[in-house]
Backbone atoms as SQL, in Angstrom:
CREATE TABLE atoms (id INTEGER PRIMARY KEY, chain TEXT, resi INTEGER, resn TEXT, atom TEXT, x REAL, y REAL, z REAL);
INSERT INTO atoms VALUES
  (1, 'A', 1, 'MET', 'N', 130.395, -89.040, -45.661),
  (2, 'A', 1, 'MET', 'CA', 131.510, -88.765, -44.699),
  (3, 'A', 1, 'MET', 'C', 132.102, -87.388, -44.978),
  (4, 'A', 2, 'PRO', 'N', 132.218, -86.523, -43.960),
  (5, 'A', 2, 'PRO', 'CA', 132.890, -85.262, -44.337),
  (6, 'A', 2, 'PRO', 'C', 134.418, -85.439, -44.646),
  (7, 'A', 3, 'LYS', 'N', 134.923, -84.403, -45.267),
  (8, 'A', 3, 'LYS', 'CA', 136.337, -84.502, -45.754),
  (9, 'A', 3, 'LYS', 'C', 137.084, -83.787, -44.557),
  (10, 'A', 4, 'ARG', 'N', 138.194, -84.352, -44.273),
  (11, 'A', 4, 'ARG', 'CA', 139.172, -83.844, -43.349),
  (12, 'A', 4, 'ARG', 'C', 139.785, -82.595, -43.748),
  (13, 'A', 5, 'VAL', 'N', 139.970, -81.540, -42.899),
  (14, 'A', 5, 'VAL', 'CA', 140.729, -80.260, -43.014),
  (15, 'A', 5, 'VAL', 'C', 141.785, -80.188, -42.114),
  (16, 'A', 6, 'LEU', 'N', 143.038, -80.160, -42.446),
  (17, 'A', 6, 'LEU', 'CA', 144.100, -80.040, -41.619),
  (18, 'A', 6, 'LEU', 'C', 144.968, -78.708, -41.888),
  (19, 'A', 7, 'LYS', 'N', 145.668, -78.112, -40.899),
  (20, 'A', 7, 'LYS', 'CA', 146.510, -77.039, -41.088),
  (21, 'A', 7, 'LYS', 'C', 148.016, -77.496, -40.857),
  (22, 'A', 8, 'GLY', 'N', 148.776, -76.878, -41.771),
  (23, 'A', 8, 'GLY', 'CA', 150.220, -77.223, -41.631),
  (24, 'A', 8, 'GLY', 'C', 151.100, -76.194, -42.288),
  (25, 'A', 9, 'THR', 'N', 152.366, -76.457, -42.447),
  (26, 'A', 9, 'THR', 'CA', 153.402, -75.550, -43.033),
  (27, 'A', 9, 'THR', 'C', 154.016, -76.209, -44.220),
  (28, 'A', 10, 'VAL', 'N', 154.214, -75.502, -45.208),
  (29, 'A', 10, 'VAL', 'CA', 154.821, -75.937, -46.472),
  (30, 'A', 10, 'VAL', 'C', 156.319, -76.105, -46.228),
  (31, 'A', 11, 'VAL', 'N', 156.887, -77.335, -46.432),
  (32, 'A', 11, 'VAL', 'CA', 158.176, -77.694, -46.186),
  (33, 'A', 11, 'VAL', 'C', 158.900, -77.946, -47.563),
  (34, 'A', 12, 'SER', 'N', 158.365, -78.099, -48.645),
  (35, 'A', 12, 'SER', 'CA', 158.987, -78.315, -49.986),
  (36, 'A', 12, 'SER', 'C', 157.933, -77.839, -51.088),
  (37, 'A', 13, 'ASP', 'N', 158.509, -77.230, -51.996),
  (38, 'A', 13, 'ASP', 'CA', 157.728, -76.727, -53.245),
  (39, 'A', 13, 'ASP', 'C', 158.576, -77.041, -54.482),
  (40, 'A', 14, 'LYS', 'N', 159.358, -78.071, -54.486),
  (41, 'A', 14, 'LYS', 'CA', 160.336, -78.191, -55.646),
  (42, 'A', 14, 'LYS', 'C', 159.574, -79.026, -56.759),
  (43, 'A', 15, 'ALA', 'N', 158.650, -79.771, -56.427),
  (44, 'A', 15, 'ALA', 'CA', 157.851, -80.691, -57.521),
  (45, 'A', 15, 'ALA', 'C', 156.913, -79.660, -58.322),
  (46, 'A', 16, 'ASP', 'N', 156.555, -80.011, -59.415),
  (47, 'A', 16, 'ASP', 'CA', 155.459, -79.209, -60.216),
  (48, 'A', 16, 'ASP', 'C', 154.151, -79.514, -59.759),
  (49, 'A', 17, 'LYS', 'N', 153.441, -78.615, -59.397),
  (50, 'A', 17, 'LYS', 'CA', 152.057, -78.651, -58.916),
  (51, 'A', 17, 'LYS', 'C', 151.799, -79.524, -57.716),
  (52, 'A', 18, 'THR', 'N', 152.946, -79.568, -56.969),
  (53, 'A', 18, 'THR', 'CA', 152.848, -80.489, -55.663),
  (54, 'A', 18, 'THR', 'C', 153.630, -79.650, -54.574),
  (55, 'A', 19, 'ILE', 'N', 153.142, -79.667, -53.365),
  (56, 'A', 19, 'ILE', 'CA', 153.832, -79.130, -52.335),
  (57, 'A', 19, 'ILE', 'C', 153.734, -80.210, -51.133),
  (58, 'A', 20, 'SER', 'N', 154.843, -80.221, -50.287),
  (59, 'A', 20, 'SER', 'CA', 154.838, -81.030, -49.086),
  (60, 'A', 20, 'SER', 'C', 154.478, -80.224, -47.911),
  (61, 'A', 21, 'VAL', 'N', 153.500, -80.628, -47.101),
  (62, 'A', 21, 'VAL', 'CA', 152.991, -79.895, -45.982),
  (63, 'A', 21, 'VAL', 'C', 153.235, -80.824, -44.825),
  (64, 'A', 22, 'LEU', 'N', 153.819, -80.116, -43.827),
  (65, 'A', 22, 'LEU', 'CA', 154.148, -80.810, -42.511),
  (66, 'A', 22, 'LEU', 'C', 152.918, -80.357, -41.542),
  (67, 'A', 23, 'VAL', 'N', 152.212, -81.460, -41.145),
  (68, 'A', 23, 'VAL', 'CA', 151.108, -81.192, -40.219),
  (69, 'A', 23, 'VAL', 'C', 151.477, -81.719, -38.714),
  (70, 'A', 24, 'THR', 'N', 151.573, -80.840, -37.792),
  (71, 'A', 24, 'THR', 'CA', 151.902, -81.388, -36.414),
  (72, 'A', 24, 'THR', 'C', 150.722, -81.398, -35.453),
  (73, 'A', 25, 'ARG', 'N', 150.600, -82.407, -34.699),
  (74, 'A', 25, 'ARG', 'CA', 149.526, -82.349, -33.712),
  (75, 'A', 25, 'ARG', 'C', 150.096, -82.724, -32.356),
  (76, 'A', 26, 'VAL', 'N', 149.447, -82.349, -31.222),
  (77, 'A', 26, 'VAL', 'CA', 149.824, -82.426, -29.926),
  (78, 'A', 26, 'VAL', 'C', 148.833, -83.422, -29.190),
  (79, 'A', 27, 'LEU', 'N', 149.461, -84.495, -28.525),
  (80, 'A', 27, 'LEU', 'CA', 148.386, -85.458, -27.824),
  (81, 'A', 27, 'LEU', 'C', 149.145, -85.801, -26.611),
  (82, 'A', 28, 'ASN', 'N', 148.182, -86.522, -25.835),
  (83, 'A', 28, 'ASN', 'CA', 148.643, -86.991, -24.547),
  (84, 'A', 28, 'ASN', 'C', 149.150, -88.467, -24.649),
  (85, 'A', 29, 'HIS', 'N', 150.370, -88.808, -24.324),
  (86, 'A', 29, 'HIS', 'CA', 150.658, -90.175, -24.469),
  (87, 'A', 29, 'HIS', 'C', 149.896, -91.108, -23.540),
  (88, 'A', 30, 'PRO', 'N', 149.344, -92.268, -24.066),
  (89, 'A', 30, 'PRO', 'CA', 148.411, -93.120, -23.335),
  (90, 'A', 30, 'PRO', 'C', 148.981, -93.761, -22.019),
  (91, 'A', 31, 'VAL', 'N', 150.346, -94.030, -22.031),
  (92, 'A', 31, 'VAL', 'CA', 150.965, -94.774, -21.095),
  (93, 'A', 31, 'VAL', 'C', 151.711, -93.859, -20.041),
  (94, 'A', 32, 'TYR', 'N', 152.540, -92.899, -20.732),
  (95, 'A', 32, 'TYR', 'CA', 153.436, -91.954, -19.884),
  (96, 'A', 32, 'TYR', 'C', 152.745, -90.684, -19.426),
  (97, 'A', 33, 'HIS', 'N', 151.609, -90.472, -20.042),
  (98, 'A', 33, 'HIS', 'CA', 150.814, -89.231, -19.620),
  (99, 'A', 33, 'HIS', 'C', 151.521, -87.944, -19.778),
  (100, 'A', 34, 'LYS', 'N', 152.345, -87.877, -20.872),
  (101, 'A', 34, 'LYS', 'CA', 153.155, -86.747, -21.228),
  (102, 'A', 34, 'LYS', 'C', 152.624, -86.184, -22.502),
  (103, 'A', 35, 'ILE', 'N', 152.784, -84.866, -22.738),
  (104, 'A', 35, 'ILE', 'CA', 152.357, -84.254, -23.995),
  (105, 'A', 35, 'ILE', 'C', 153.474, -84.568, -25.022),
  (106, 'A', 36, 'VAL', 'N', 153.004, -85.121, -26.084),
  (107, 'A', 36, 'VAL', 'CA', 153.846, -85.528, -27.243),
  (108, 'A', 36, 'VAL', 'C', 153.531, -84.989, -28.509),
  (109, 'A', 37, 'ARG', 'N', 154.455, -84.454, -29.344),
  (110, 'A', 37, 'ARG', 'CA', 154.235, -83.831, -30.549),
  (111, 'A', 37, 'ARG', 'C', 154.358, -84.902, -31.658),
  (112, 'A', 38, 'LYS', 'N', 153.415, -85.025, -32.568),
  (113, 'A', 38, 'LYS', 'CA', 153.563, -86.043, -33.651),
  (114, 'A', 38, 'LYS', 'C', 153.441, -85.307, -34.877),
  (115, 'A', 39, 'SER', 'N', 154.220, -85.547, -35.983),
  (116, 'A', 39, 'SER', 'CA', 154.089, -84.759, -37.246),
  (117, 'A', 39, 'SER', 'C', 154.115, -85.807, -38.427),
  (118, 'A', 40, 'LYS', 'N', 153.358, -85.455, -39.455),
  (119, 'A', 40, 'LYS', 'CA', 153.302, -86.144, -40.711),
  (120, 'A', 40, 'LYS', 'C', 153.489, -85.269, -41.914),
  (121, 'A', 41, 'LYS', 'N', 154.029, -85.694, -42.844),
  (122, 'A', 41, 'LYS', 'CA', 154.058, -84.908, -44.176),
  (123, 'A', 41, 'LYS', 'C', 152.946, -85.465, -45.273),
  (124, 'A', 42, 'TYR', 'N', 152.405, -84.625, -45.863),
  (125, 'A', 42, 'TYR', 'CA', 151.523, -84.863, -46.918),
  (126, 'A', 42, 'TYR', 'C', 151.692, -84.263, -48.140),
  (127, 'A', 43, 'ALA', 'N', 151.596, -84.883, -49.286),
  (128, 'A', 43, 'ALA', 'CA', 151.800, -84.497, -50.674),
  (129, 'A', 43, 'ALA', 'C', 150.487, -83.807, -51.009),
  (130, 'A', 44, 'VAL', 'N', 150.473, -82.512, -51.383),
  (131, 'A', 44, 'VAL', 'CA', 149.305, -81.691, -51.549),
  (132, 'A', 44, 'VAL', 'C', 149.392, -81.176, -53.051),
  (133, 'A', 45, 'HIS', 'N', 148.136, -81.156, -53.708),
  (134, 'A', 45, 'HIS', 'CA', 148.177, -80.663, -54.961),
  (135, 'A', 45, 'HIS', 'C', 147.969, -79.118, -54.940),
  (136, 'A', 46, 'ASP', 'N', 148.957, -78.406, -55.729),
  (137, 'A', 46, 'ASP', 'CA', 149.032, -76.961, -55.769),
  (138, 'A', 46, 'ASP', 'C', 148.883, -76.631, -57.364),
  (139, 'A', 47, 'GLU', 'N', 147.860, -76.330, -57.828),
  (140, 'A', 47, 'GLU', 'CA', 147.601, -76.260, -59.248),
  (141, 'A', 47, 'GLU', 'C', 148.379, -75.217, -59.929),
  (142, 'A', 48, 'LEU', 'N', 148.573, -74.050, -59.276),
  (143, 'A', 48, 'LEU', 'CA', 149.189, -72.838, -59.721),
  (144, 'A', 48, 'LEU', 'C', 150.644, -72.607, -59.319),
  (145, 'A', 49, 'ASN', 'N', 151.233, -73.556, -58.684),
  (146, 'A', 49, 'ASN', 'CA', 152.489, -73.473, -57.985),
  (147, 'A', 49, 'ASN', 'C', 152.624, -72.118, -57.272),
  (148, 'A', 50, 'GLN', 'N', 151.708, -71.706, -56.353),
  (149, 'A', 50, 'GLN', 'CA', 151.778, -70.459, -55.815),
  (150, 'A', 50, 'GLN', 'C', 152.277, -70.419, -54.324),
  (151, 'A', 51, 'PHE', 'N', 152.359, -71.457, -53.669),
  (152, 'A', 51, 'PHE', 'CA', 152.860, -71.621, -52.336),
  (153, 'A', 51, 'PHE', 'C', 154.218, -71.828, -52.130),
  (154, 'A', 52, 'LYS', 'N', 154.898, -71.142, -51.238),
  (155, 'A', 52, 'LYS', 'CA', 156.310, -71.263, -51.063),
  (156, 'A', 52, 'LYS', 'C', 156.672, -71.817, -49.605),
  (157, 'A', 53, 'VAL', 'N', 157.769, -72.251, -49.483),
  (158, 'A', 53, 'VAL', 'CA', 158.285, -72.847, -48.224),
  (159, 'A', 53, 'VAL', 'C', 158.053, -71.989, -47.036),
  (160, 'A', 54, 'GLY', 'N', 157.544, -72.391, -45.901),
  (161, 'A', 54, 'GLY', 'CA', 157.247, -71.574, -44.911),
  (162, 'A', 54, 'GLY', 'C', 155.961, -71.004, -44.541),
  (163, 'A', 55, 'GLN', 'N', 155.090, -71.073, -45.690),
  (164, 'A', 55, 'GLN', 'CA', 153.885, -70.521, -45.604),
  (165, 'A', 55, 'GLN', 'C', 152.866, -71.579, -44.783),
  (166, 'A', 56, 'LYS', 'N', 151.846, -70.920, -44.064),
  (167, 'A', 56, 'LYS', 'CA', 150.910, -71.804, -43.425),
  (168, 'A', 56, 'LYS', 'C', 149.725, -72.003, -44.195),
  (169, 'A', 57, 'VAL', 'N', 149.196, -73.206, -44.492),
  (170, 'A', 57, 'VAL', 'CA', 148.133, -73.551, -45.326),
  (171, 'A', 57, 'VAL', 'C', 147.277, -74.465, -44.678),
  (172, 'A', 58, 'GLU', 'N', 145.926, -74.479, -45.200),
  (173, 'A', 58, 'GLU', 'CA', 144.905, -75.468, -44.923),
  (174, 'A', 58, 'GLU', 'C', 144.748, -76.401, -46.004),
  (175, 'A', 59, 'ILE', 'N', 144.687, -77.546, -45.707),
  (176, 'A', 59, 'ILE', 'CA', 144.461, -78.620, -46.827),
  (177, 'A', 59, 'ILE', 'C', 143.176, -79.357, -46.528),
  (178, 'A', 60, 'ILE', 'N', 142.668, -79.847, -47.576),
  (179, 'A', 60, 'ILE', 'CA', 141.362, -80.789, -47.630),
  (180, 'A', 60, 'ILE', 'C', 141.557, -81.991, -48.341),
  (181, 'A', 61, 'GLU', 'N', 140.982, -83.053, -47.741),
  (182, 'A', 61, 'GLU', 'CA', 141.015, -84.334, -48.451),
  (183, 'A', 61, 'GLU', 'C', 140.166, -84.266, -49.777),
  (184, 'A', 62, 'SER', 'N', 140.644, -85.000, -50.772),
  (185, 'A', 62, 'SER', 'CA', 140.093, -85.039, -52.068),
  (186, 'A', 62, 'SER', 'C', 140.231, -86.369, -52.650),
  (187, 'A', 63, 'ALA', 'N', 139.591, -86.550, -53.749),
  (188, 'A', 63, 'ALA', 'CA', 139.771, -87.849, -54.582),
  (189, 'A', 63, 'ALA', 'C', 141.167, -87.889, -54.935),
  (190, 'A', 64, 'PRO', 'N', 141.691, -89.203, -55.125),
  (191, 'A', 64, 'PRO', 'CA', 143.258, -89.326, -55.497),
  (192, 'A', 64, 'PRO', 'C', 143.504, -88.614, -56.852),
  (193, 'A', 65, 'ILE', 'N', 144.486, -87.902, -56.760),
  (194, 'A', 65, 'ILE', 'CA', 145.071, -87.094, -57.932),
  (195, 'A', 65, 'ILE', 'C', 146.201, -87.905, -58.575),
  (196, 'A', 66, 'SER', 'N', 147.052, -88.578, -57.721),
  (197, 'A', 66, 'SER', 'CA', 148.063, -89.451, -58.195),
  (198, 'A', 66, 'SER', 'C', 148.369, -90.463, -57.141),
  (199, 'A', 67, 'LYS', 'N', 149.396, -91.276, -57.194),
  (200, 'A', 67, 'LYS', 'CA', 149.644, -92.424, -56.316),
  (201, 'A', 67, 'LYS', 'C', 149.789, -91.863, -54.904),
  (202, 'A', 68, 'THR', 'N', 150.400, -90.767, -54.694),
  (203, 'A', 68, 'THR', 'CA', 150.523, -90.146, -53.114),
  (204, 'A', 68, 'THR', 'C', 149.751, -89.011, -53.019),
  (205, 'A', 69, 'LYS', 'N', 149.206, -88.260, -53.900),
  (206, 'A', 69, 'LYS', 'CA', 148.450, -87.041, -53.642),
  (207, 'A', 69, 'LYS', 'C', 146.956, -87.281, -53.557),
  (208, 'A', 70, 'LYS', 'N', 146.433, -87.046, -52.248),
  (209, 'A', 70, 'LYS', 'CA', 145.072, -87.209, -52.034),
  (210, 'A', 70, 'LYS', 'C', 144.633, -85.969, -51.225),
  (211, 'A', 71, 'TRP', 'N', 145.377, -84.899, -51.358),
  (212, 'A', 71, 'TRP', 'CA', 144.948, -83.666, -50.602),
  (213, 'A', 71, 'TRP', 'C', 145.131, -82.437, -51.591),
  (214, 'A', 72, 'LYS', 'N', 144.318, -81.412, -51.416),
  (215, 'A', 72, 'LYS', 'CA', 144.326, -80.213, -52.048),
  (216, 'A', 72, 'LYS', 'C', 144.516, -79.076, -51.120),
  (217, 'A', 73, 'VAL', 'N', 145.100, -77.916, -51.629),
  (218, 'A', 73, 'VAL', 'CA', 145.145, -76.819, -50.698),
  (219, 'A', 73, 'VAL', 'C', 143.770, -76.131, -50.719),
  (220, 'A', 74, 'LEU', 'N', 143.185, -75.740, -49.561),
  (221, 'A', 74, 'LEU', 'CA', 142.041, -75.069, -49.373),
  (222, 'A', 74, 'LEU', 'C', 142.164, -73.661, -49.318),
  (223, 'A', 75, 'GLU', 'N', 143.076, -73.236, -48.520),
  (224, 'A', 75, 'GLU', 'CA', 143.237, -71.733, -48.394),
  (225, 'A', 75, 'GLU', 'C', 144.631, -71.446, -47.646),
  (226, 'A', 76, 'LYS', 'N', 145.176, -70.295, -47.695),
  (227, 'A', 76, 'LYS', 'CA', 146.385, -69.737, -47.087),
  (228, 'A', 76, 'LYS', 'C', 145.944, -68.871, -45.955),
  (229, 'A', 77, 'GLU', 'N', 146.669, -69.157, -44.934),
  (230, 'A', 77, 'GLU', 'CA', 146.513, -68.278, -43.567),
  (231, 'A', 77, 'GLU', 'C', 147.540, -67.275, -43.729),
  (232, 'A', 78, 'SER', 'N', 146.984, -66.028, -43.625),
  (233, 'A', 78, 'SER', 'CA', 147.749, -64.814, -43.390),
  (234, 'A', 78, 'SER', 'C', 147.914, -64.325, -41.913),
  (235, 'A', 79, 'ALA', 'N', 148.803, -63.443, -41.781),
  (236, 'A', 79, 'ALA', 'CA', 148.973, -62.901, -40.222),
  (237, 'A', 79, 'ALA', 'C', 147.703, -62.329, -39.717),
  (238, 'A', 80, 'ASP', 'N', 146.854, -61.640, -40.505),
  (239, 'A', 80, 'ASP', 'CA', 145.769, -60.840, -39.896),
  (240, 'A', 80, 'ASP', 'C', 144.488, -61.583, -40.106),
  (241, 'A', 81, 'SER', 'N', 144.322, -62.380, -41.125),
  (242, 'A', 81, 'SER', 'CA', 143.111, -63.132, -41.454),
  (243, 'A', 81, 'SER', 'C', 143.368, -64.214, -42.381),
  (244, 'A', 82, 'THR', 'N', 142.290, -65.020, -42.623),
  (245, 'A', 82, 'THR', 'CA', 142.422, -66.148, -43.520),
  (246, 'A', 82, 'THR', 'C', 142.075, -65.686, -44.954),
  (247, 'A', 83, 'VAL', 'N', 142.884, -65.950, -45.954),
  (248, 'A', 83, 'VAL', 'CA', 142.409, -65.619, -47.303),
  (249, 'A', 83, 'VAL', 'C', 142.168, -66.999, -48.142),
  (250, 'A', 84, 'LYS', 'N', 140.908, -66.845, -48.540),
  (251, 'A', 84, 'LYS', 'CA', 140.482, -68.005, -49.392),
  (252, 'A', 84, 'LYS', 'C', 141.029, -67.890, -50.695),
  (253, 'A', 85, 'LEU', 'N', 141.560, -69.097, -51.362),
  (254, 'A', 85, 'LEU', 'CA', 142.106, -69.095, -52.618),
  (255, 'A', 85, 'LEU', 'C', 141.224, -69.991, -53.622);
């Protein structure tokens, strides 16, 4: 089964080797037929503590690292292009 890749924004970098990433998605409500935004926070492994609040990142599913961390940072998105890390 392929690993999921999500894009989101770093909302917290206070923990050691862990960042919180907010992933927002847009969907059509099944009953009201309105466009709805849903968001979810993921605990993501950041080995080098290099990501700061506000940065856009791509995260990839991985084997469990701890009780809540099951994602790793794949790459950081810059303004002009995507930079692999």
